[in-house]
N, CA, C and O atoms as a GROMACS GRO file, in nm:
protein
  568
    1MET      N    1  20.076  -0.018  20.446
    1MET     CA    2  20.209  -0.052  20.461
    1MET      C    3  20.216  -0.155  20.573
    1MET      O    4  20.137  -0.143  20.667
    2MET      N    5  20.302  -0.254  20.572
    2MET     CA    6  20.307  -0.362  20.663
    2MET      C    7  20.434  -0.359  20.743
    2MET      O    8  20.497  -0.464  20.756
    3ASP      N    9  20.478  -0.250  20.798
    3ASP     CA   10  20.601  -0.241  20.869
    3ASP      C   11  20.595  -0.310  21.009
    3ASP      O   12  20.699  -0.343  21.066
    4ARG      N   13  20.478  -0.330  21.061
    4ARG     CA   14  20.461  -0.399  21.191
    4ARG      C   15  20.416  -0.545  21.178
    4ARG      O   16  20.384  -0.607  21.280
    5GLY      N   17  20.413  -0.597  21.067
    5GLY     CA   18  20.373  -0.736  21.035
    5GLY      C   19  20.226  -0.757  21.008
    5GLY      O   20  20.178  -0.868  20.983
    6PHE      N   21  20.156  -0.641  21.017
    6PHE     CA   22  20.007  -0.648  20.987
    6PHE      C   23  19.966  -0.514  20.934
    6PHE      O   24  20.029  -0.411  20.957
    7GLU      N   25  19.851  -0.520  20.860
    7GLU     CA   26  19.791  -0.394  20.813
    7GLU      C   27  19.640  -0.413  20.824
    7GLU      O   28  19.585  -0.522  20.809
    8ILE      N   29  19.575  -0.298  20.852
    8ILE     CA   30  19.430  -0.290  20.868
    8ILE      C   31  19.377  -0.246  20.729
    8ILE      O   32  19.415  -0.143  20.676
    9LEU      N   33  19.287  -0.331  20.674
    9LEU     CA   34  19.229  -0.298  20.543
    9LEU      C   35  19.096  -0.242  20.544
    9LEU      O   36  19.021  -0.264  20.640
   10ASP      N   37  19.059  -0.167  20.436
   10ASP     CA   38  18.920  -0.116  20.427
   10ASP      C   39  18.832  -0.235  20.400
   10ASP      O   40  18.867  -0.322  20.320
   11HIS      N   41  18.719  -0.241  20.467
   11HIS     CA   42  18.619  -0.345  20.445
   11HIS      C   43  18.485  -0.287  20.486
   11HIS      O   44  18.475  -0.225  20.592
   12THR      N   45  18.380  -0.306  20.406
   12THR     CA   46  18.251  -0.246  20.441
   12THR      C   47  18.189  -0.306  20.562
   12THR      O   48  18.162  -0.426  20.568
   13SER      N   49  18.167  -0.220  20.663
   13SER     CA   50  18.093  -0.239  20.782
   13SER      C   51  18.164  -0.347  20.876
   13SER      O   52  18.106  -0.384  20.978
   14GLU      N   53  18.285  -0.395  20.843
   14GLU     CA   54  18.360  -0.489  20.916
   14GLU      C   55  18.501  -0.443  20.929
   14GLU      O   56  18.535  -0.334  20.884
   15LEU      N   57  18.581  -0.522  20.988
   15LEU     CA   58  18.722  -0.495  20.998
   15LEU      C   59  18.797  -0.613  20.932
   15LEU      O   60  18.765  -0.730  20.954
   16LYS      N   61  18.895  -0.578  20.854
   16LYS     CA   62  18.971  -0.684  20.784
   16LYS      C   63  19.112  -0.654  20.810
   16LYS      O   64  19.156  -0.540  20.796
   17ILE      N   65  19.189  -0.756  20.848
   17ILE     CA   66  19.336  -0.745  20.876
   17ILE      C   67  19.410  -0.847  20.799
   17ILE      O   68  19.369  -0.962  20.789
   18ARG      N   69  19.525  -0.804  20.743
   18ARG     CA   70  19.619  -0.892  20.673
   18ARG      C   71  19.748  -0.897  20.760
   18ARG      O   72  19.797  -0.792  20.803
   19ALA      N   73  19.800  -1.007  20.784
   19ALA     CA   74  19.928  -1.026  20.852
   19ALA      C   75  20.023  -1.113  20.777
   19ALA      O   76  19.979  -1.201  20.702
   20VAL      N   77  20.156  -1.091  20.794
   20VAL     CA   78  20.254  -1.172  20.737
   20VAL      C   79  20.357  -1.214  20.833
   20VAL      O   80  20.366  -1.162  20.945
   21GLY      N   81  20.436  -1.307  20.791
   21GLY     CA   82  20.550  -1.360  20.880
   21GLY      C   83  20.631  -1.461  20.814
   21GLY      O   84  20.592  -1.520  20.714
   22ARG      N   85  20.751  -1.484  20.873
   22ARG     CA   86  20.841  -1.586  20.818
   22ARG      C   87  20.794  -1.725  20.851
   22ARG      O   88  20.832  -1.823  20.786
   23THR      N   89  20.712  -1.734  20.951
   23THR     CA   90  20.660  -1.864  21.002
   23THR      C   91  20.509  -1.852  21.028
   23THR      O   92  20.459  -1.741  21.040
   24LYS      N   93  20.439  -1.961  21.035
   24LYS     CA   94  20.299  -1.957  21.077
   24LYS      C   95  20.283  -1.896  21.211
   24LYS      O   96  20.190  -1.819  21.233
   25GLU      N   97  20.371  -1.928  21.304
   25GLU     CA   98  20.364  -1.871  21.436
   25GLU      C   99  20.374  -1.724  21.437
   25GLU      O  100  20.302  -1.659  21.514
   26GLU      N  101  20.461  -1.665  21.354
   26GLU     CA  102  20.480  -1.521  21.337
   26GLU      C  103  20.356  -1.461  21.277
   26GLU      O  104  20.321  -1.349  21.314
   27VAL      N  105  20.288  -1.528  21.186
   27VAL     CA  106  20.156  -1.476  21.132
   27VAL      C  107  20.055  -1.474  21.236
   27VAL      O  108  19.980  -1.377  21.243
   28PHE      N  109  20.044  -1.578  21.322
   28PHE     CA  110  19.949  -1.574  21.426
   28PHE      C  111  19.972  -1.455  21.520
   28PHE      O  112  19.880  -1.380  21.552
   29LEU      N  113  20.099  -1.442  21.563
   29LEU     CA  114  20.140  -1.333  21.651
   29LEU      C  115  20.105  -1.196  21.588
   29LEU      O  116  20.046  -1.110  21.653
   30ASN      N  117  20.141  -1.177  21.461
   30ASN     CA  118  20.112  -1.047  21.395
   30ASN      C  119  19.964  -1.023  21.381
   30ASN      O  120  19.919  -0.910  21.394
   31MET      N  121  19.889  -1.126  21.354
   31MET     CA  122  19.738  -1.114  21.341
   31MET      C  123  19.684  -1.071  21.476
   31MET      O  124  19.600  -0.981  21.482
   32MET      N  125  19.730  -1.133  21.588
   32MET     CA  126  19.685  -1.094  21.721
   32MET      C  127  19.725  -0.957  21.753
   32MET      O  128  19.648  -0.883  21.813
   33ARG      N  129  19.850  -0.915  21.712
   33ARG     CA  130  19.887  -0.775  21.731
   33ARG      C  131  19.810  -0.673  21.656
   33ARG      O  132  19.789  -0.560  21.702
   34GLY      N  133  19.765  -0.713  21.537
   34GLY     CA  134  19.679  -0.622  21.456
   34GLY      C  135  19.540  -0.607  21.523
   34GLY      O  136  19.484  -0.498  21.528
   35MET      N  137  19.488  -0.720  21.575
   35MET     CA  138  19.354  -0.712  21.644
   35MET      C  139  19.372  -0.624  21.772
   35MET      O  140  19.291  -0.535  21.800
   36MET      N  141  19.476  -0.651  21.844
   36MET     CA  142  19.503  -0.570  21.964
   36MET      C  143  19.524  -0.426  21.939
   36MET      O  144  19.486  -0.342  22.020
   37ALA      N  145  19.589  -0.394  21.822
   37ALA     CA  146  19.606  -0.250  21.791
   37ALA      C  147  19.478  -0.173  21.775
   37ALA      O  148  19.467  -0.055  21.810
   38VAL      N  149  19.380  -0.247  21.718
   38VAL     CA  150  19.241  -0.189  21.704
   38VAL      C  151  19.183  -0.168  21.841
   38VAL      O  152  19.128  -0.061  21.869
   39LEU      N  153  19.193  -0.270  21.932
   39LEU     CA  154  19.140  -0.251  22.068
   39LEU      C  155  19.212  -0.148  22.151
   39LEU      O  156  19.152  -0.078  22.232
   40ARG      N  157  19.343  -0.139  22.130
   40ARG     CA  158  19.424  -0.035  22.197
   40ARG      C  159  19.371   0.101  22.166
   40ARG      O  160  19.359   0.186  22.255
   41ALA      N  161  19.338   0.123  22.036
   41ALA     CA  162  19.287   0.251  21.991
   41ALA      C  163  19.152   0.279  22.053
   41ALA      O  164  19.108   0.394  22.054
   42LYS      N  165  19.085   0.177  22.106
   42LYS     CA  166  18.947   0.197  22.167
   42LYS      C  167  18.948   0.195  22.317
   42LYS      O  168  18.842   0.184  22.379
   43THR      N  169  19.073   0.206  22.381
   43THR     CA  170  19.074   0.210  22.527
   43THR      C  171  19.046   0.351  22.572
   43THR      O  172  19.098   0.445  22.511
   44ARG      N  173  18.970   0.371  22.670
   44ARG     CA  174  18.933   0.504  22.719
   44ARG      C  175  19.060   0.565  22.784
   44ARG      O  176  19.129   0.506  22.868
   45ASN      N  177  19.082   0.690  22.738
   45ASN     CA  178  19.196   0.775  22.796
   45ASN      C  179  19.319   0.698  22.802
   45ASN      O  180  19.391   0.710  22.901
   46SER      N  181  19.353   0.615  22.702
   46SER     CA  182  19.475   0.537  22.704
   46SER      C  183  19.502   0.473  22.836
   46SER      O  184  19.614   0.479  22.886
   47SER      N  185  19.405   0.413  22.890
   47SER     CA  186  19.412   0.363  23.029
   47SER      C  187  19.471   0.222  23.038
   47SER      O  188  19.409   0.128  23.089
   48LEU      N  189  19.592   0.211  22.988
   48LEU     CA  190  19.662   0.077  22.995
   48LEU      C  191  19.765   0.083  23.116
   48LEU      O  192  19.835   0.181  23.143
   49ASP      N  193  19.764  -0.031  23.183
   49ASP     CA  194  19.856  -0.045  23.298
   49ASP      C  195  19.973  -0.132  23.257
   49ASP      O  196  19.960  -0.255  23.261
   50SER      N  197  20.082  -0.079  23.220
   50SER     CA  198  20.193  -0.160  23.174
   50SER      C  199  20.297  -0.188  23.285
   50SER      O  200  20.411  -0.225  23.256
   51ALA      N  201  20.257  -0.172  23.408
   51ALA     CA  202  20.350  -0.187  23.517
   51ALA      C  203  20.400  -0.334  23.524
   51ALA      O  204  20.516  -0.356  23.558
   52ARG      N  205  20.318  -0.429  23.493
   52ARG     CA  206  20.351  -0.568  23.497
   52ARG      C  207  20.276  -0.647  23.394
   52ARG      O  208  20.154  -0.635  23.389
   53ASP      N  209  20.338  -0.726  23.312
   53ASP     CA  210  20.267  -0.813  23.214
   53ASP      C  211  20.174  -0.909  23.285
   53ASP      O  212  20.211  -0.969  23.386
   54LYS      N  213  20.053  -0.923  23.231
   54LYS     CA  214  19.962  -1.026  23.270
   54LYS      C  215  19.985  -1.142  23.178
   54LYS      O  216  19.998  -1.124  23.057
   55ILE      N  217  19.992  -1.267  23.236
   55ILE     CA  218  20.024  -1.386  23.153
   55ILE      C  219  19.904  -1.482  23.162
   55ILE      O  220  19.853  -1.509  23.271
   56ARG      N  221  19.859  -1.533  23.045
   56ARG     CA  222  19.757  -1.626  23.037
   56ARG      C  223  19.799  -1.749  22.959
   56ARG      O  224  19.866  -1.736  22.857
   57ASN      N  225  19.763  -1.865  23.003
   57ASN     CA  226  19.791  -1.991  22.922
   57ASN      C  227  19.682  -2.006  22.822
   57ASN      O  228  19.566  -1.975  22.851
   58ILE      N  229  19.713  -2.054  22.703
   58ILE     CA  230  19.612  -2.084  22.607
   58ILE      C  231  19.643  -2.222  22.546
   58ILE      O  232  19.759  -2.260  22.532
   59LYS      N  233  19.537  -2.294  22.509
   59LYS     CA  234  19.548  -2.425  22.443
   59LYS      C  235  19.429  -2.438  22.356
   59LYS      O  236  19.316  -2.427  22.403
   60ILE      N  237  19.453  -2.461  22.227
   60ILE     CA  238  19.345  -2.466  22.120
   60ILE      C  239  19.371  -2.575  22.030
   60ILE      O  240  19.485  -2.594  21.987
   61GLU      N  241  19.267  -2.653  21.998
   61GLU     CA  242  19.267  -2.758  21.896
   61GLU      C  243  19.158  -2.728  21.800
   61GLU      O  244  19.047  -2.693  21.840
   62SER      N  245  19.190  -2.741  21.669
   62SER     CA  246  19.093  -2.717  21.564
   62SER      C  247  19.112  -2.814  21.450
   62SER      O  248  19.204  -2.896  21.452
   63GLN      N  249  19.028  -2.804  21.350
   63GLN     CA  250  19.028  -2.905  21.240
   63GLN      C  251  19.142  -2.878  21.145
   63GLN      O  252  19.199  -2.972  21.090
   64ASP      N  253  19.179  -2.744  21.121
   64ASP     CA  254  19.289  -2.721  21.021
   64ASP      C  255  19.345  -2.575  21.063
   64ASP      O  256  19.301  -2.510  21.158
   65ILE      N  257  19.444  -2.534  20.981
   65ILE     CA  258  19.514  -2.416  21.011
   65ILE      C  259  19.421  -2.289  21.012
   65ILE      O  260  19.438  -2.198  21.094
   66HIS      N  261  19.326  -2.288  20.922
   66HIS     CA  262  19.236  -2.179  20.905
   66HIS      C  263  19.148  -2.161  21.034
   66HIS      O  264  19.136  -2.053  21.092
   67ALA      N  265  19.088  -2.278  21.072
   67ALA     CA  266  19.006  -2.276  21.189
   67ALA      C  267  19.089  -2.244  21.310
   67ALA      O  268  19.041  -2.172  21.398
   68LEU      N  269  19.215  -2.294  21.322
   68LEU     CA  270  19.301  -2.270  21.428
   68LEU      C  271  19.327  -2.119  21.450
   68LEU      O  272  19.329  -2.069  21.563
   69LEU      N  273  19.347  -2.050  21.339
   69LEU     CA  274  19.371  -1.903  21.348
   69LEU      C  275  19.250  -1.835  21.402
   69LEU      O  276  19.263  -1.755  21.494
   70VAL      N  277  19.125  -1.862  21.346
   70VAL     CA  278  19.012  -1.807  21.391
   70VAL      C  279  18.986  -1.839  21.541
   70VAL      O  280  18.955  -1.749  21.619
   71ASP      N  281  18.997  -1.966  21.579
   71ASP     CA  282  18.975  -2.007  21.718
   71ASP      C  283  19.082  -1.943  21.815
   71ASP      O  284  19.053  -1.910  21.930
   72PHE      N  285  19.202  -1.927  21.763
   72PHE     CA  286  19.306  -1.861  21.846
   72PHE      C  287  19.268  -1.713  21.873
   72PHE      O  288  19.275  -1.666  21.987
   73LEU      N  289  19.227  -1.642  21.769
   73LEU     CA  290  19.192  -1.503  21.779
   73LEU      C  291  19.063  -1.491  21.863
   73LEU      O  292  19.053  -1.398  21.943
   74ASN      N  293  18.970  -1.574  21.850
   74ASN     CA  294  18.843  -1.567  21.930
   74ASN      C  295  18.882  -1.593  22.078
   74ASN      O  296  18.824  -1.529  22.166
   75GLU      N  297  18.974  -1.680  22.108
   75GLU     CA  298  19.015  -1.703  22.243
   75GLU      C  299  19.084  -1.575  22.299
   75GLU      O  300  19.057  -1.532  22.411
   76ILE      N  301  19.170  -1.520  22.221
   76ILE     CA  302  19.231  -1.398  22.270
   76ILE      C  303  19.125  -1.290  22.292
   76ILE      O  304  19.132  -1.218  22.391
   77LEU      N  305  19.028  -1.276  22.204
   77LEU     CA  306  18.918  -1.179  22.216
   77LEU      C  307  18.840  -1.208  22.343
   77LEU      O  308  18.802  -1.116  22.415
   78TYR      N  309  18.815  -1.335  22.370
   78TYR     CA  310  18.742  -1.376  22.488
   78TYR      C  311  18.817  -1.332  22.611
   78TYR      O  312  18.760  -1.269  22.700
   79LEU      N  313  18.942  -1.363  22.617
   79LEU     CA  314  19.033  -1.332  22.736
   79LEU      C  315  19.044  -1.183  22.750
   79LEU      O  316  19.048  -1.133  22.862
   80THR      N  317  19.050  -1.109  22.643
   80THR     CA  318  19.045  -0.964  22.653
   80THR      C  319  18.920  -0.906  22.716
   80THR      O  320  18.928  -0.812  22.795
   81GLU      N  321  18.804  -0.963  22.682
   81GLU     CA  322  18.680  -0.916  22.739
   81GLU      C  323  18.661  -0.959  22.891
   81GLU      O  324  18.615  -0.882  22.975
   82VAL      N  325  18.698  -1.081  22.917
   82VAL     CA  326  18.685  -1.132  23.053
   82VAL      C  327  18.785  -1.065  23.151
   82VAL      O  328  18.748  -1.028  23.262
   83HIS      N  329  18.905  -1.052  23.110
   83HIS     CA  330  19.008  -0.993  23.206
   83HIS      C  331  19.037  -0.849  23.184
   83HIS      O  332  19.115  -0.790  23.259
   84ARG      N  333  18.976  -0.787  23.084
   84ARG     CA  334  19.002  -0.647  23.050
   84ARG      C  335  19.152  -0.625  23.036
   84ARG      O  336  19.215  -0.545  23.106
   85GLU      N  337  19.208  -0.703  22.937
   85GLU     CA  338  19.350  -0.694  22.913
   85GLU      C  339  19.368  -0.684  22.756
   85GLU      O  340  19.289  -0.734  22.677
   86VAL      N  341  19.481  -0.615  22.722
   86VAL     CA  342  19.523  -0.612  22.584
   86VAL      C  343  19.660  -0.682  22.571
   86VAL      O  344  19.755  -0.647  22.641
   87TYR      N  345  19.669  -0.782  22.481
   87TYR     CA  346  19.785  -0.864  22.468
   87TYR      C  347  19.883  -0.810  22.360
   87TYR      O  348  19.842  -0.751  22.259
   88HIS      N  349  20.010  -0.832  22.385
   88HIS     CA  350  20.109  -0.785  22.297
   88HIS      C  351  20.214  -0.891  22.246
   88HIS      O  352  20.293  -0.868  22.155
   89ASN      N  353  20.206  -1.005  22.312
   89ASN     CA  354  20.303  -1.111  22.276
   89ASN      C  355  20.246  -1.246  22.309
   89ASN      O  356  20.163  -1.266  22.398
   90VAL      N  357  20.298  -1.339  22.231
   90VAL     CA  358  20.258  -1.488  22.254
   90VAL      C  359  20.386  -1.570  22.235
   90VAL      O  360  20.464  -1.550  22.142
   91ILE      N  361  20.403  -1.666  22.330
   91ILE     CA  362  20.513  -1.759  22.313
   91ILE      C  363  20.445  -1.898  22.299
   91ILE      O  364  20.372  -1.946  22.386
   92PHE      N  365  20.476  -1.959  22.183
   92PHE     CA  366  20.416  -2.093  22.163
   92PHE      C  367  20.508  -2.198  22.211
   92PHE      O  368  20.627  -2.198  22.179
   93LYS      N  369  20.451  -2.294  22.292
   93LYS     CA  370  20.523  -2.405  22.336
   93LYS      C  371  20.504  -2.522  22.232
   93LYS      O  372  20.593  -2.604  22.210
   94LYS      N  373  20.382  -2.523  22.171
   94LYS     CA  374  20.343  -2.627  22.078
   94LYS      C  375  20.269  -2.556  21.968
   94LYS      O  376  20.186  -2.468  21.993
   95PHE      N  377  20.300  -2.595  21.848
   95PHE     CA  378  20.230  -2.534  21.728
   95PHE      C  379  20.230  -2.633  21.611
   95PHE      O  380  20.334  -2.681  21.566
   96SER      N  381  20.110  -2.661  21.567
   96SER     CA  382  20.094  -2.749  21.444
   96SER      C  383  19.974  -2.684  21.367
   96SER      O  384  19.913  -2.587  21.410
   97ASP      N  385  19.946  -2.746  21.252
   97ASP     CA  386  19.824  -2.698  21.179
   97ASP      C  387  19.691  -2.722  21.243
   97ASP      O  388  19.589  -2.670  21.197
   98THR      N  389  19.690  -2.799  21.348
   98THR     CA  390  19.560  -2.826  21.417
   98THR      C  391  19.562  -2.795  21.560
   98THR      O  392  19.455  -2.799  21.621
   99GLU      N  393  19.674  -2.765  21.625
   99GLU     CA  394  19.673  -2.737  21.767
   99GLU      C  395  19.786  -2.637  21.800
   99GLU      O  396  19.888  -2.629  21.732
  100LEU      N  397  19.762  -2.564  21.906
  100LEU     CA  398  19.866  -2.478  21.963
  100LEU      C  399  19.850  -2.466  22.114
  100LEU      O  400  19.742  -2.480  22.170
  101GLU      N  401  19.966  -2.440  22.178
  101GLU     CA  402  19.962  -2.421  22.319
  101GLU      C  403  20.068  -2.314  22.354
  101GLU      O  404  20.172  -2.310  22.288
  102GLY      N  405  20.049  -2.233  22.445
  102GLY     CA  406  20.144  -2.130  22.481
  102GLY      C  407  20.094  -2.035  22.587
  102GLY      O  408  19.999  -2.062  22.660
  103LYS      N  409  20.168  -1.917  22.593
  103LYS     CA  410  20.131  -1.809  22.688
  103LYS      C  411  20.118  -1.687  22.610
  103LYS      O  412  20.189  -1.663  22.513
  104ILE      N  413  20.022  -1.606  22.656
  104ILE     CA  414  20.002  -1.477  22.602
  104ILE      C  415  20.032  -1.376  22.708
  104ILE      O  416  19.998  -1.398  22.824
  105MET      N  417  20.095  -1.268  22.673
  105MET     CA  418  20.131  -1.154  22.764
  105MET      C  419  20.068  -1.029  22.733
  105MET      O  420  20.069  -0.990  22.616
  106GLY      N  421  20.012  -0.957  22.829
  106GLY     CA  422  19.942  -0.832  22.800
  106GLY      C  423  19.938  -0.741  22.917
  106GLY      O  424  20.007  -0.763  23.016
  107GLU      N  425  19.861  -0.642  22.909
  107GLU     CA  426  19.850  -0.545  23.022
  107GLU      C  427  19.696  -0.509  23.044
  107GLU      O  428  19.614  -0.518  22.952
  108LYS      N  429  19.666  -0.472  23.164
  108LYS     CA  430  19.536  -0.437  23.205
  108LYS      C  431  19.490  -0.310  23.132
  108LYS      O  432  19.565  -0.214  23.113
  109ALA      N  433  19.363  -0.316  23.094
  109ALA     CA  434  19.304  -0.197  23.034
  109ALA      C  435  19.175  -0.165  23.117
  109ALA      O  436  19.095  -0.253  23.147
  110ALA      N  437  19.160  -0.037  23.153
  110ALA     CA  438  19.043   0.001  23.244
  110ALA      C  439  18.912  -0.027  23.174
  110ALA      O  440  18.824  -0.092  23.230
  111SER      N  441  18.899   0.020  23.053
  111SER     CA  442  18.775  -0.007  22.978
  111SER      C  443  18.797   0.021  22.830
  111SER      O  444  18.894   0.085  22.790
  112PHE      N  445  18.703  -0.029  22.748
  112PHE     CA  446  18.710  -0.004  22.601
  112PHE      C  447  18.589   0.077  22.566
  112PHE      O  448  18.482   0.057  22.623
  113GLU      N  449  18.604   0.171  22.472
  113GLU     CA  450  18.490   0.249  22.422
  113GLU      C  451  18.404   0.164  22.336
  113GLU      O  452  18.282   0.178  22.333
  114ASP      N  453  18.467   0.076  22.266
  114ASP     CA  454  18.398  -0.010  22.167
  114ASP      C  455  18.481  -0.136  22.161
  114ASP      O  456  18.594  -0.140  22.210
  115THR      N  457  18.425  -0.241  22.099
  115THR     CA  458  18.500  -0.372  22.094
  115THR      C  459  18.478  -0.443  21.960
  115THR      O  460  18.390  -0.406  21.882
  116ILE      N  461  18.558  -0.546  21.934
  116ILE     CA  462  18.538  -0.633  21.830
  116ILE      C  463  18.442  -0.744  21.880
  116ILE      O  464  18.465  -0.805  21.984
  117LYS      N  465  18.333  -0.768  21.802
  117LYS     CA  466  18.236  -0.866  21.853
  117LYS      C  467  18.286  -1.007  21.837
  117LYS      O  468  18.281  -1.086  21.932
  118ALA      N  469  18.336  -1.042  21.711
  118ALA     CA  470  18.389  -1.182  21.687
  118ALA      C  471  18.483  -1.185  21.574
  118ALA      O  472  18.497  -1.090  21.498
  119VAL      N  473  18.550  -1.299  21.565
  119VAL     CA  474  18.641  -1.320  21.451
  119VAL      C  475  18.555  -1.416  21.359
  119VAL      O  476  18.498  -1.512  21.410
  120THR      N  477  18.547  -1.392  21.234
  120THR     CA  478  18.467  -1.470  21.147
  120THR      C  479  18.544  -1.576  21.070
  120THR      O  480  18.664  -1.562  21.046
  121TYR      N  481  18.478  -1.678  21.032
  121TYR     CA  482  18.540  -1.782  20.942
  121TYR      C  483  18.532  -1.742  20.795
  121TYR      O  484  18.598  -1.800  20.709
  122HIS      N  485  18.446  -1.638  20.768
  122HIS     CA  486  18.425  -1.589  20.632
  122HIS      C  487  18.555  -1.532  20.572
  122HIS      O  488  18.614  -1.438  20.625
  123GLY      N  489  18.593  -1.586  20.468
  123GLY     CA  490  18.719  -1.533  20.385
  123GLY      C  491  18.847  -1.547  20.461
  123GLY      O  492  18.943  -1.477  20.430
  124VAL      N  493  18.856  -1.637  20.564
  124VAL     CA  494  18.986  -1.654  20.630
  124VAL      C  495  19.082  -1.728  20.541
  124VAL      O  496  19.046  -1.831  20.484
  125HIS      N  497  19.201  -1.681  20.529
  125HIS     CA  498  19.303  -1.743  20.445
  125HIS      C  499  19.442  -1.744  20.513
  125HIS      O  500  19.488  -1.643  20.566
  126VAL      N  501  19.505  -1.859  20.509
  126VAL     CA  502  19.647  -1.867  20.554
  126VAL      C  503  19.720  -1.935  20.437
  126VAL      O  504  19.690  -2.047  20.395
  127ILE      N  505  19.815  -1.858  20.388
  127ILE     CA  506  19.879  -1.898  20.264
  127ILE      C  507  20.038  -1.882  20.278
  127ILE      O  508  20.087  -1.811  20.366
  128ILE      N  509  20.114  -1.952  20.185
  128ILE     CA  510  20.253  -1.924  20.176
  128ILE      C  511  20.280  -1.874  20.033
  128ILE      O  512  20.228  -1.931  19.938
  129ASP      N  513  20.361  -1.768  20.017
  129ASP     CA  514  20.382  -1.723  19.880
  129ASP      C  515  20.508  -1.776  19.828
  129ASP      O  516  20.581  -1.852  19.891
  130ARG      N  517  20.534  -1.732  19.704
  130ARG     CA  518  20.650  -1.780  19.626
  130ARG      C  519  20.782  -1.748  19.690
  130ARG      O  520  20.881  -1.816  19.662
  131LYS      N  521  20.787  -1.646  19.775
  131LYS     CA  522  20.909  -1.611  19.852
  131LYS      C  523  20.924  -1.692  19.976
  131LYS      O  524  21.027  -1.680  20.042
  132GLY      N  525  20.830  -1.772  20.011
  132GLY     CA  526  20.836  -1.854  20.136
  132GLY      C  527  20.783  -1.775  20.256
  132GLY      O  528  20.805  -1.818  20.369
  133LEU      N  529  20.718  -1.669  20.238
  133LEU     CA  530  20.653  -1.589  20.345
  133LEU      C  531  20.510  -1.638  20.369
  133LEU      O  532  20.437  -1.671  20.275
  134TYR      N  533  20.472  -1.641  20.492
  134TYR     CA  534  20.334  -1.678  20.524
  134TYR      C  535  20.252  -1.553  20.534
  134TYR      O  536  20.302  -1.446  20.568
  135GLY      N  537  20.123  -1.567  20.504
  135GLY     CA  538  20.029  -1.453  20.513
  135GLY      C  539  19.892  -1.508  20.556
  135GLY      O  540  19.862  -1.627  20.545
  136ALA      N  541  19.812  -1.416  20.606
  136ALA     CA  542  19.679  -1.454  20.650
  136ALA      C  543  19.588  -1.325  20.637
  136ALA      O  544  19.632  -1.212  20.655
  137THR      N  545  19.459  -1.353  20.606
  137THR     CA  546  19.360  -1.240  20.606
  137THR      C  547  19.244  -1.291  20.686
  137THR      O  548  19.200  -1.404  20.668
  138VAL      N  549  19.192  -1.203  20.782
  138VAL     CA  550  19.087  -1.238  20.858
  138VAL      C  551  18.987  -1.111  20.856
  138VAL      O  552  19.028  -0.995  20.850
  139ILE      N  553  18.848  -1.150  20.863
  139ILE     CA  554  18.754  -1.041  20.877
  139ILE      C  555  18.691  -1.056  21.020
  139ILE      O  556  18.662  -1.165  21.069
  140PHE      N  557  18.676  -0.943  21.078
  140PHE     CA  558  18.628  -0.940  21.216
  140PHE      C  559  18.490  -0.860  21.210
  140PHE      O  560  18.473  -0.763  21.137
  141ASP      N  561  18.394  -0.913  21.293
  141ASP     CA  562  18.264  -0.847  21.307
  141ASP      C  563  18.282  -0.745  21.423
  141ASP      O  564  18.321  -0.776  21.536
  142VAL      N  565  18.247  -0.615  21.381
  142VAL     CA  566  18.266  -0.501  21.480
  142VAL      C  567  18.129  -0.439  21.510
  142VAL      O  568  18.120  -0.345  21.588
   0.00000   0.00000   0.00000
């Protein structure tokens, strides 16, 4: 069920997430939230510090919308590892099919029991359906 804008799907030995939204930006946000939901579940003793949002600037350029989504998620994953933070929101200042710029907001996490190794290009899809909703599917290496 996709009541949060994303769902975690069964996939052999990897993680697969599907996200939807009214806009491409909302799909990117919901995909990030899906990835972060997996990482939140892997924080030790629910050790998140939500006292104050941590804000990070991001800027990404890619060859197309599919690569942009993967590069965006890999950047979020990198920042999660480097800063030990879990992100819950993004505000885009600039967004096109080949570049984005904005701010991500999150909270400090003491440590993770396990992590996502990488976001893969294998099987990545960003589509628009007949109802005008955007959707994306991404496979993660865990």
